[in-house]
N, C-alpha and C positions, 0 to 999 in steps of 0.2 A: 222247464225252468233250466237254464245253464247252470253248471255247478258253481262258477263265481257268484251267481245271484243268491246262492243261499249262504254265503258267507257274511256275518254281522258287519265286519270291517267294509265290505263292499256297499250294504245298505246305508251305513254311516256316510261313506264317500258320496254316495248319490245325494243324500239328504243335504250334505255340506255343499255339494256342487249347486244345488237348488237354492240354498241359502245364499251363497256367493253371487249367483246370478241376480238375486233381488237387491242385494247390497250394491253391487256393481251399477245397477240400473239407476240407482238413487244417487250415485256419485255427482257432484256438480261439475260444472265445465272445469277445464285446468288440471284434471286428475286421470287423464287417459292412460297415462303410464302405469299408475298404480292399478288402476281397474284392468288393465290388460294383464298385469303380472298375476293380480289374484285371480282372475278368470281363467288364465293358463295353469296356475299352480292347483287350482281346485279340479279342473279336468284331468290334469295329469293324474292325481290320486286315483280318481275312478279307473282310468285307463290302464295304470300300472297294476294295479290290485286285480284286475279282470286278465290281465295278461299274465301276471305272475301265477295265479291260479291255473293257467292253462299249460303251464309249463311242467315237463315230464321229470326233471331233476331237482332235487332239492338246492343245489347251486343256482340254478337258473331262477328257480322260484324266489329264493333269497335275494338275488340281484334286483328283481322288479319290485319285491316288497320293500327293498331297502330305498328304492327309488321313490315309491309312493310315500313312504315315510318321511323322506327328504322334501317332497313337495308339500306334505301336509304341515312340515315346519315352516317351510315358506310361506304357506297361506296363513299360518298364526302370525307370522311376522308381518304381512301385508294388514292383517286386522289391527295389530298393534299401532301400526303406522297411521291406518285411517283414524283410529280412535284419537291418537296423539294429535293429529292434525284436524281434528273435531269434525270428522266426515261421517262417522256413524256413531250411534249412541251406545250406552253400555249393554242394553238389551240383546242387540244382534251380537255384539262383541262377545257376550257371554254365551250365546245360543251356538256360535261358531266354534269358541274354545272347548265347549262341551263335546260337540261332535269331534273335534281334532284331538281331543285327548282320547276318545274312545278308539279312533283311528291308530293313533301312535302306539296306545296301550302297550 
């Protein structure tokens, strides 16, 4: 197991990415831009946490972890927009926000 895979934040990010992919697959036609934004932001969280965990200095780690946090906030905003536009229900919104809160923590 790689060192980043042991991190709770990484496991939450992977779980959120899987949830985001399920949410995106259910989007109706006409929302490709929002679907793409959510998919890219969710993927970015996972990749930045992993890359940050591999850096050897605290400053480098902090930069990637900050980028991951920003992508998590972007993901949360995408979920809010999707909920406001009645694309997703309250349950997947709550599941996503719960994971994102653990990531941002």
